[in-house]
BALOBA-1460 file (C-alpha; in Angstrom, 3 decimals):
// residues 213
<rec num="1" residu="x" x="-85.503" y="71.048" z="83.831"/>
<rec num="2" residu="x" x="-82.716" y="68.743" z="84.905"/>
<rec num="3" residu="x" x="-83.845" y="66.596" z="87.813"/>
<rec num="4" residu="x" x="-81.867" y="66.972" z="91.039"/>
<rec num="5" residu="x" x="-82.760" y="63.994" z="93.244"/>
<rec num="6" residu="x" x="-81.726" y="63.452" z="96.814"/>
<rec num="7" residu="x" x="-77.997" y="62.718" z="96.825"/>
<rec num="8" residu="x" x="-76.434" y="60.135" z="99.112"/>
<rec num="9" residu="x" x="-72.850" y="60.079" z="100.387"/>
<rec num="10" residu="x" x="-71.119" y="58.534" z="103.397"/>
<rec num="11" residu="x" x="-69.533" y="60.331" z="106.323"/>
<rec num="12" residu="x" x="-65.996" y="59.284" z="107.139"/>
<rec num="13" residu="x" x="-65.718" y="57.789" z="110.647"/>
<rec num="14" residu="x" x="-63.603" y="59.705" z="113.150"/>
<rec num="15" residu="x" x="-61.454" y="56.674" z="113.891"/>
<rec num="16" residu="x" x="-59.405" y="57.688" z="110.855"/>
<rec num="17" residu="x" x="-58.528" y="60.970" z="112.572"/>
<rec num="18" residu="x" x="-57.493" y="59.111" z="115.733"/>
<rec num="19" residu="x" x="-55.289" y="56.688" z="113.831"/>
<rec num="20" residu="x" x="-53.667" y="59.498" z="111.884"/>
<rec num="21" residu="x" x="-52.969" y="61.415" z="115.105"/>
<rec num="22" residu="x" x="-51.437" y="58.389" z="116.843"/>
<rec num="23" residu="x" x="-49.280" y="57.588" z="113.828"/>
<rec num="24" residu="x" x="-47.923" y="61.115" z="113.769"/>
<rec num="25" residu="x" x="-47.464" y="61.241" z="117.539"/>
<rec num="26" residu="x" x="-45.535" y="57.965" z="117.747"/>
<rec num="27" residu="x" x="-43.858" y="58.123" z="114.322"/>
<rec num="28" residu="x" x="-45.690" y="55.055" z="112.977"/>
<rec num="29" residu="x" x="-46.201" y="54.084" z="109.356"/>
<rec num="30" residu="x" x="-49.808" y="55.081" z="108.660"/>
<rec num="31" residu="x" x="-50.354" y="52.599" z="105.811"/>
<rec num="32" residu="x" x="-49.076" y="49.672" z="107.871"/>
<rec num="33" residu="x" x="-51.239" y="50.600" z="110.832"/>
<rec num="34" residu="x" x="-54.364" y="50.861" z="108.624"/>
<rec num="35" residu="x" x="-53.590" y="47.497" z="107.014"/>
<rec num="36" residu="x" x="-53.242" y="45.854" z="110.427"/>
<rec num="37" residu="x" x="-56.472" y="47.405" z="111.680"/>
<rec num="38" residu="x" x="-58.468" y="46.325" z="108.624"/>
<rec num="39" residu="x" x="-57.011" y="42.819" z="108.862"/>
<rec num="40" residu="x" x="-58.091" y="42.576" z="112.503"/>
<rec num="41" residu="x" x="-61.360" y="44.529" z="112.123"/>
<rec num="42" residu="x" x="-62.714" y="44.022" z="108.547"/>
<rec num="43" residu="x" x="-65.928" y="45.851" z="109.483"/>
<rec num="44" residu="x" x="-63.901" y="49.059" z="109.145"/>
<rec num="45" residu="x" x="-64.227" y="48.646" z="105.386"/>
<rec num="46" residu="x" x="-68.023" y="48.979" z="105.540"/>
<rec num="47" residu="x" x="-68.561" y="52.662" z="104.770"/>
<rec num="48" residu="x" x="-72.335" y="52.363" z="105.214"/>
<rec num="49" residu="x" x="-72.256" y="51.475" z="108.920"/>
<rec num="50" residu="x" x="-70.335" y="52.678" z="111.959"/>
<rec num="51" residu="x" x="-67.926" y="49.902" z="112.951"/>
<rec num="52" residu="x" x="-68.494" y="50.738" z="116.628"/>
<rec num="53" residu="x" x="-72.278" y="51.082" z="117.006"/>
<rec num="54" residu="x" x="-73.518" y="49.909" z="113.570"/>
<rec num="55" residu="x" x="-75.416" y="53.174" z="113.054"/>
<rec num="56" residu="x" x="-75.856" y="54.494" z="109.523"/>
<rec num="57" residu="x" x="-73.057" y="56.636" z="108.112"/>
<rec num="58" residu="x" x="-75.211" y="57.898" z="105.234"/>
<rec num="59" residu="x" x="-75.387" y="61.615" z="104.529"/>
<rec num="60" residu="x" x="-78.078" y="63.086" z="102.302"/>
<rec num="61" residu="x" x="-78.266" y="66.314" z="100.373"/>
<rec num="62" residu="x" x="-81.736" y="67.648" z="99.576"/>
<rec num="63" residu="x" x="-82.081" y="70.166" z="96.740"/>
<rec num="64" residu="x" x="-85.197" y="72.297" z="96.316"/>
<rec num="65" residu="x" x="-86.923" y="71.660" z="92.973"/>
<rec num="66" residu="x" x="-90.242" y="72.197" z="91.175"/>
<rec num="67" residu="x" x="-92.139" y="69.387" z="92.909"/>
<rec num="68" residu="x" x="-91.198" y="70.887" z="96.278"/>
<rec num="69" residu="x" x="-92.417" y="74.270" z="95.038"/>
<rec num="70" residu="x" x="-95.689" y="72.663" z="93.944"/>
<rec num="71" residu="x" x="-96.196" y="71.189" z="97.413"/>
<rec num="72" residu="x" x="-95.784" y="74.650" z="98.944"/>
<rec num="73" residu="x" x="-97.992" y="76.149" z="96.244"/>
<rec num="74" residu="x" x="-100.813" y="73.694" z="96.961"/>
<rec num="75" residu="x" x="-100.519" y="74.130" z="100.724"/>
<rec num="76" residu="x" x="-100.365" y="77.914" z="100.383"/>
<rec num="77" residu="x" x="-103.587" y="78.045" z="98.405"/>
<rec num="78" residu="x" x="-105.364" y="75.890" z="100.979"/>
<rec num="79" residu="x" x="-104.065" y="77.899" z="103.948"/>
<rec num="80" residu="x" x="-104.855" y="81.242" z="102.296"/>
<rec num="81" residu="x" x="-108.442" y="80.203" z="101.569"/>
<rec num="82" residu="x" x="-109.034" y="78.751" z="105.034"/>
<rec num="83" residu="x" x="-107.506" y="81.761" z="106.802"/>
<rec num="84" residu="x" x="-110.373" y="83.924" z="105.525"/>
<rec num="85" residu="x" x="-112.873" y="82.003" z="107.687"/>
<rec num="86" residu="x" x="-110.868" y="80.570" z="110.615"/>
<rec num="87" residu="x" x="-107.950" y="81.446" z="112.910"/>
<rec num="88" residu="x" x="-104.643" y="81.215" z="111.117"/>
<rec num="89" residu="x" x="-103.181" y="78.646" z="113.529"/>
<rec num="90" residu="x" x="-106.016" y="76.319" z="112.506"/>
<rec num="91" residu="x" x="-105.859" y="77.208" z="108.816"/>
<rec num="92" residu="x" x="-102.160" y="76.397" z="108.683"/>
<rec num="93" residu="x" x="-102.691" y="72.644" z="109.082"/>
<rec num="94" residu="x" x="-102.835" y="70.611" z="105.890"/>
<rec num="95" residu="x" x="-103.288" y="66.856" z="105.534"/>
<rec num="96" residu="x" x="-101.324" y="66.325" z="102.345"/>
<rec num="97" residu="x" x="-102.701" y="62.969" z="101.190"/>
<rec num="98" residu="x" x="-106.275" y="64.222" z="101.557"/>
<rec num="99" residu="x" x="-105.960" y="67.812" z="100.412"/>
<rec num="100" residu="x" x="-103.474" y="67.261" z="97.574"/>
<rec num="101" residu="x" x="-104.545" y="63.783" z="96.492"/>
<rec num="102" residu="x" x="-105.160" y="64.836" z="92.883"/>
<rec num="103" residu="x" x="-101.400" y="64.972" z="92.446"/>
<rec num="104" residu="x" x="-99.267" y="61.844" z="92.285"/>
<rec num="105" residu="x" x="-95.811" y="62.983" z="93.341"/>
<rec num="106" residu="x" x="-96.366" y="66.156" z="95.340"/>
<rec num="107" residu="x" x="-97.512" y="64.737" z="98.719"/>
<rec num="108" residu="x" x="-94.509" y="62.409" z="98.783"/>
<rec num="109" residu="x" x="-92.233" y="65.455" z="98.991"/>
<rec num="110" residu="x" x="-93.086" y="66.160" z="102.640"/>
<rec num="111" residu="x" x="-89.798" y="64.685" z="103.922"/>
<rec num="112" residu="x" x="-87.692" y="66.692" z="101.505"/>
<rec num="113" residu="x" x="-89.588" y="69.918" z="102.186"/>
<rec num="114" residu="x" x="-89.292" y="69.428" z="105.938"/>
<rec num="115" residu="x" x="-85.526" y="68.925" z="105.653"/>
<rec num="116" residu="x" x="-85.360" y="72.133" z="103.624"/>
<rec num="117" residu="x" x="-87.220" y="73.886" z="106.448"/>
<rec num="118" residu="x" x="-90.244" y="74.809" z="104.323"/>
<rec num="119" residu="x" x="-92.857" y="72.779" z="106.200"/>
<rec num="120" residu="x" x="-93.052" y="71.064" z="109.582"/>
<rec num="121" residu="x" x="-95.154" y="68.426" z="111.262"/>
<rec num="122" residu="x" x="-98.135" y="69.581" z="113.313"/>
<rec num="123" residu="x" x="-97.305" y="68.316" z="116.793"/>
<rec num="124" residu="x" x="-99.476" y="67.220" z="119.669"/>
<rec num="125" residu="x" x="-98.799" y="68.512" z="123.189"/>
<rec num="126" residu="x" x="-96.708" y="65.413" z="123.889"/>
<rec num="127" residu="x" x="-94.437" y="66.211" z="120.942"/>
<rec num="128" residu="x" x="-95.640" y="63.456" z="118.598"/>
<rec num="129" residu="x" x="-96.819" y="64.060" z="115.043"/>
<rec num="130" residu="x" x="-100.543" y="64.735" z="114.767"/>
<rec num="131" residu="x" x="-100.974" y="62.824" z="111.509"/>
<rec num="132" residu="x" x="-104.634" y="63.751" z="111.209"/>
<rec num="133" residu="x" x="-103.750" y="67.467" z="111.279"/>
<rec num="134" residu="x" x="-100.786" y="66.911" z="108.990"/>
<rec num="135" residu="x" x="-98.254" y="69.608" z="108.163"/>
<rec num="136" residu="x" x="-97.873" y="73.382" z="108.497"/>
<rec num="137" residu="x" x="-95.977" y="75.934" z="106.425"/>
<rec num="138" residu="x" x="-93.023" y="77.471" z="108.283"/>
<rec num="139" residu="x" x="-91.745" y="81.034" z="108.187"/>
<rec num="140" residu="x" x="-89.176" y="79.962" z="105.618"/>
<rec num="141" residu="x" x="-91.925" y="78.302" z="103.583"/>
<rec num="142" residu="x" x="-94.003" y="81.483" z="103.478"/>
<rec num="143" residu="x" x="-90.893" y="83.511" z="102.678"/>
<rec num="144" residu="x" x="-90.259" y="81.180" z="99.745"/>
<rec num="145" residu="x" x="-93.845" y="81.573" z="98.498"/>
<rec num="146" residu="x" x="-93.505" y="85.347" z="98.775"/>
<rec num="147" residu="x" x="-90.496" y="85.319" z="96.481"/>
<rec num="148" residu="x" x="-87.746" y="85.731" z="99.059"/>
<rec num="149" residu="x" x="-84.519" y="83.693" z="98.659"/>
<rec num="150" residu="x" x="-84.175" y="80.556" z="100.783"/>
<rec num="151" residu="x" x="-81.376" y="77.954" z="101.037"/>
<rec num="152" residu="x" x="-81.480" y="75.767" z="97.941"/>
<rec num="153" residu="x" x="-79.687" y="72.777" z="99.434"/>
<rec num="154" residu="x" x="-79.138" y="71.214" z="102.853"/>
<rec num="155" residu="x" x="-77.158" y="68.240" z="104.093"/>
<rec num="156" residu="x" x="-78.426" y="65.844" z="106.759"/>
<rec num="157" residu="x" x="-76.843" y="63.128" z="108.852"/>
<rec num="158" residu="x" x="-78.998" y="60.767" z="110.922"/>
<rec num="159" residu="x" x="-82.041" y="63.001" z="110.402"/>
<rec num="160" residu="x" x="-80.227" y="66.094" z="111.652"/>
<rec num="161" residu="x" x="-79.376" y="69.043" z="109.404"/>
<rec num="162" residu="x" x="-75.589" y="69.377" z="109.428"/>
<rec num="163" residu="x" x="-75.166" y="72.097" z="106.815"/>
<rec num="164" residu="x" x="-77.183" y="74.732" z="104.976"/>
<rec num="165" residu="x" x="-75.301" y="75.714" z="101.854"/>
<rec num="166" residu="x" x="-74.914" y="79.383" z="100.934"/>
<rec num="167" residu="x" x="-76.601" y="79.007" z="97.553"/>
<rec num="168" residu="x" x="-80.182" y="80.304" z="97.583"/>
<rec num="169" residu="x" x="-83.128" y="80.206" z="95.213"/>
<rec num="170" residu="x" x="-86.601" y="81.709" z="94.908"/>
<rec num="171" residu="x" x="-90.065" y="80.473" z="94.004"/>
<rec num="172" residu="x" x="-89.858" y="82.333" z="90.705"/>
<rec num="173" residu="x" x="-86.522" y="80.741" z="89.785"/>
<rec num="174" residu="x" x="-87.734" y="77.231" z="90.603"/>
<rec num="175" residu="x" x="-91.021" y="77.598" z="88.726"/>
<rec num="176" residu="x" x="-89.365" y="79.365" z="85.785"/>
<rec num="177" residu="x" x="-88.424" y="76.023" z="84.245"/>
<rec num="178" residu="x" x="-91.852" y="74.443" z="84.715"/>
<rec num="179" residu="x" x="-92.753" y="74.644" z="81.037"/>
<rec num="180" residu="x" x="-89.908" y="72.268" z="80.152"/>
<rec num="181" residu="x" x="-90.597" y="69.669" z="82.817"/>
<rec num="182" residu="x" x="-92.759" y="66.756" z="81.634"/>
<rec num="183" residu="x" x="-93.303" y="65.406" z="85.176"/>
<rec num="184" residu="x" x="-94.423" y="68.783" z="86.493"/>
<rec num="185" residu="x" x="-96.689" y="69.329" z="83.500"/>
<rec num="186" residu="x" x="-98.412" y="66.068" z="84.417"/>
<rec num="187" residu="x" x="-98.844" y="67.302" z="87.987"/>
<rec num="188" residu="x" x="-100.355" y="70.544" z="86.703"/>
<rec num="189" residu="x" x="-102.681" y="68.921" z="84.175"/>
<rec num="190" residu="x" x="-105.745" y="69.304" z="86.429"/>
<rec num="191" residu="x" x="-104.836" y="72.765" z="87.722"/>
<rec num="192" residu="x" x="-104.689" y="75.567" z="85.187"/>
<rec num="193" residu="x" x="-104.077" y="78.435" z="87.595"/>
<rec num="194" residu="x" x="-100.762" y="77.418" z="89.098"/>
<rec num="195" residu="x" x="-99.371" y="80.966" z="89.246"/>
<rec num="196" residu="x" x="-100.114" y="81.242" z="92.949"/>
<rec num="197" residu="x" x="-100.403" y="84.781" z="94.314"/>
<rec num="198" residu="x" x="-97.896" y="84.280" z="97.092"/>
<rec num="199" residu="x" x="-98.084" y="87.860" z="98.335"/>
<rec num="200" residu="x" x="-101.748" y="87.455" z="99.258"/>
<rec num="201" residu="x" x="-101.064" y="84.417" z="101.426"/>
<rec num="202" residu="x" x="-97.984" y="86.079" z="102.896"/>
<rec num="203" residu="x" x="-100.138" y="89.033" z="103.949"/>
<rec num="204" residu="x" x="-102.712" y="86.686" z="105.478"/>
<rec num="205" residu="x" x="-100.044" y="84.767" z="107.387"/>
<rec num="206" residu="x" x="-98.057" y="87.706" z="108.673"/>
<rec num="207" residu="x" x="-95.399" y="87.222" z="111.326"/>
<rec num="208" residu="x" x="-97.599" y="87.804" z="114.365"/>
<rec num="209" residu="x" x="-99.398" y="84.480" z="114.097"/>
<rec num="210" residu="x" x="-98.533" y="81.817" z="116.613"/>
<rec num="211" residu="x" x="-97.801" y="78.675" z="114.651"/>
<rec num="212" residu="x" x="-95.272" y="79.938" z="112.153"/>
<rec num="213" residu="x" x="-91.876" y="78.472" z="112.980"/>
């Protein structure tokens, strides 16, 4: 499998649109105006930071891959087993570093999976992350485990999702290349039965339960 890491680009500041509009409105030479602005304000050349507020201009694209699927697979097994003996809203809380500590890379995928909408932080009543409770699987996450198509790639800007691309993928498609992936094989070395029965957990979760989002 060809690795698809998080991709980083930079958003163009809107000042360019303003300058272009003014140049057209007042019949000014756009190149000359830009040259004068950059000469007076060299910080405009820094594409990484907003020249006005110094905030980051970085955009990130997150693409769903096998390690993300493994995180959902591990969480799904834990939730499905717990849901047989406790209320689902309690079962659907997984502390990744504790419960999936036999893997090296999988727990570190929580940020990517949350951006993809597959998992979410368990929140306290005051809205802060309950780090002891950990993470829960979302509706989209259970749909993915059940074999339904989900968005394969999203784009974020300043921690906000700005675009969900039309391309979708499924759990089966992502895991279909697992046999060729050396990194994933290492992750699976202590777990022989990785063909998770997603439909069983999907049936346990249902849509009537309260903490699916």
